[in-house]
C-alpha positions in Angstrom: 9.4 108.6 -200.6 8.9 111.8 -202.6 10.4 110.2 -205.6 13.5 108.9 -203.8 14.4 105.2 -203.7 14.5 103.9 -200.1 16.8 101.0 -199.1 17.0 99.1 -195.8 17.6 95.6 -194.5 14.0 95.3 -193.4 12.4 97.0 -196.4 9.3 95.5 -197.9 10.2 96.3 -201.5 12.0 94.2 -204.1 15.8 93.5 -204.0 17.6 96.5 -205.5 19.2 95.6 -208.8 21.2 97.8 -211.2 22.2 97.2 -214.8 25.2 98.7 -216.5 27.0 98.5 -219.8 30.5 99.1 -221.2 32.5 98.2 -224.3 34.7 95.1 -224.6 36.2 92.9 -227.3 37.2 89.3 -227.8 41.0 88.7 -227.7 40.5 85.0 -228.7 37.7 82.5 -228.9 37.2 82.2 -225.2 38.4 85.5 -223.6 37.0 89.0 -223.5 39.0 92.1 -222.5 37.4 95.2 -221.0 38.1 98.1 -218.7 38.3 98.2 -214.9 34.9 99.8 -214.9 33.4 96.4 -214.7 34.9 95.8 -211.2 32.9 98.6 -209.6 30.1 99.8 -211.9 28.2 101.1 -208.8 30.9 103.6 -207.8 28.6 106.6 -208.6 25.4 105.0 -207.3 23.7 107.3 -204.7 22.8 104.2 -202.6 26.5 103.1 -202.3 27.6 102.7 -198.7 31.2 104.0 -199.1 32.1 104.1 -195.4 35.2 102.3 -194.2 33.1 99.5 -192.8 30.0 99.4 -195.0 26.8 97.6 -194.0 25.7 97.2 -197.6 28.1 95.6 -200.1 27.1 95.5 -203.7 27.9 92.4 -205.9 27.8 91.4 -209.5 25.2 88.7 -210.1 25.5 88.3 -213.9 27.7 89.4 -216.8 26.5 89.1 -220.4 28.5 90.0 -223.5 26.9 90.7 -226.9 28.8 90.5 -230.2 27.9 91.5 -233.8 26.4 88.5 -235.7 25.9 86.5 -232.4 22.2 86.2 -231.8 22.2 85.6 -228.1 23.8 86.7 -224.8 27.2 85.2 -224.0 27.7 84.4 -220.3 31.1 85.6 -219.1 32.9 85.7 -215.8 35.9 87.7 -214.5 39.1 85.7 -214.7 41.9 88.2 -213.8 42.9 91.9 -213.7 46.0 93.9 -214.1 47.7 95.0 -210.9 46.3 98.5 -211.3 42.8 97.1 -212.0 42.5 99.1 -215.2 42.1 96.1 -217.5 40.0 93.0 -216.9 40.2 89.7 -218.6 36.9 87.7 -218.7 36.3 84.1 -219.7 33.4 82.9 -221.8 31.5 80.3 -219.8 30.3 76.9 -221.0 30.7 75.7 -224.6 30.2 79.1 -226.3 33.1 80.7 -228.2 33.7 83.7 -230.4 35.4 84.2 -233.7 37.8 87.1 -233.3 39.6 88.6 -236.3 41.6 91.0 -234.2 45.4 90.6 -233.7 47.8 92.3 -231.4 50.9 94.2 -232.6 54.3 93.5 -231.3 54.9 97.1 -230.5 52.8 100.3 -230.6 55.5 101.9 -232.7 54.1 99.9 -235.6 50.9 102.0 -235.4 52.5 105.4 -234.9 51.2 108.1 -237.3 48.8 105.8 -239.1 45.0 106.0 -239.1 43.4 104.2 -236.1 39.8 103.3 -235.5 38.3 103.1 -232.1 35.3 100.7 -231.8 32.8 101.0 -229.0 29.3 101.4 -227.8 28.8 105.0 -226.6 25.4 105.4 -225.1 25.0 101.7 -224.6 21.7 100.0 -225.4 19.9 103.3 -225.6 21.9 104.5 -228.6 21.6 101.1 -230.2 17.8 101.4 -230.0 18.0 104.7 -231.8 19.6 103.1 -234.8 17.1 100.3 -235.5 14.2 100.4 -238.0 10.8 101.4 -237.0 9.4 97.8 -237.1 12.0 96.6 -234.5 11.3 99.7 -232.4 7.6 98.9 -232.3 8.4 95.3 -231.3 10.5 96.7 -228.4 7.7 99.0 -227.4 5.2 96.2 -227.3 7.2 94.6 -224.5 6.3 97.6 -222.2 9.4 98.6 -220.3 12.0 95.9 -221.0 15.2 96.2 -219.0 18.6 96.8 -220.6 19.6 93.1 -220.9 16.2 92.1 -222.3 16.4 94.8 -224.9 20.0 93.9 -225.8 19.0 90.2 -226.2 16.2 91.2 -228.6 18.6 93.4 -230.6 21.0 90.5 -230.8 18.3 88.2 -232.1 17.5 90.7 -234.8 21.1 91.3 -235.7 21.4 94.9 -234.5 24.4 94.7 -232.3 26.9 96.9 -234.1 29.7 99.1 -232.7 30.3 102.7 -233.7 33.7 103.4 -235.4 35.6 106.5 -234.4 38.5 107.5 -236.8 41.5 108.9 -234.9 45.3 109.0 -234.7 47.7 108.4 -231.8 49.0 111.8 -230.8 51.3 110.8 -227.9 52.2 108.0 -225.6 54.0 107.0 -222.4 55.4 103.5 -221.5 51.9 102.0 -221.1 49.4 104.7 -222.2 48.3 106.0 -225.5 46.7 109.4 -226.1 44.4 110.1 -229.0 41.9 112.7 -230.1 38.4 111.9 -231.3 34.8 112.9 -230.7 33.4 112.7 -227.2 33.1 109.0 -226.6 31.8 108.4 -223.1 30.9 104.8 -222.7 33.6 103.5 -225.0 35.9 102.4 -222.1 37.0 98.9 -222.9 36.7 99.3 -226.7 39.7 98.4 -229.0 41.8 100.8 -231.0 42.6 99.0 -234.2 44.4 99.6 -237.6 42.8 99.0 -241.0 44.4 95.5 -240.9 42.7 94.6 -237.6 45.7 95.0 -235.4 44.8 96.0 -231.8 47.2 98.7 -230.5 45.3 99.7 -227.4 42.1 99.6 -225.3 40.2 102.8 -224.7 40.3 103.7 -221.0 39.0 107.2 -220.3 38.0 110.7 -221.6 39.2 113.9 -220.1 36.1 115.6 -218.7 37.5 119.1 -219.2 38.6 118.3 -222.8 36.1 115.6 -224.1 38.0 115.1 -227.4 41.2 114.1 -225.5 41.2 110.3 -224.8 43.5 107.9 -223.1 44.0 104.2 -223.8 46.0 101.3 -222.4 48.8 100.2 -224.8 48.5 96.6 -225.8 
């Protein structure tokens, strides 16, 4: 009504679905690590019933992961979370598996004062589309208005799933958090911070909205 989406239990329209994206990385051949965003991606949705006893409760119906050089969607499911809910481990379903070249360091001190690269997908699928050749863009446009997952699957088939690398350095830390400065990187939560040798030292968690170049990560 007047451009606003209406929702009700007796509505005549389609079931309301939302799609979301975030960054993640494979920790081994069968497991993917990402941020706590995946637990409640609807938290800012205007239709969210956030009362103490909500009548409408959202639920995740499908999780797909896309990786460079993998030409299809990988089905994953949530396996476990940290006590704080800020990191989520997912399992790759079925017979699929991933080759991961990343390794964890024994201590973050090994990475202190050395160049670090943050990998992620800021802007999600929309930014990935902006980086493809014109012939692939025309192919996407021929589909009319494909949803986010359909577009990501086409990009995977054509080999255009590539993360953006942000060079940075660790500027400070607490017992379980790292602080680093880089370009504004909204959408990178869940992406790994790695050394030139492929050692994972942390996972990007959040950006300070008042100081967008100031980032926080979970120490691995």
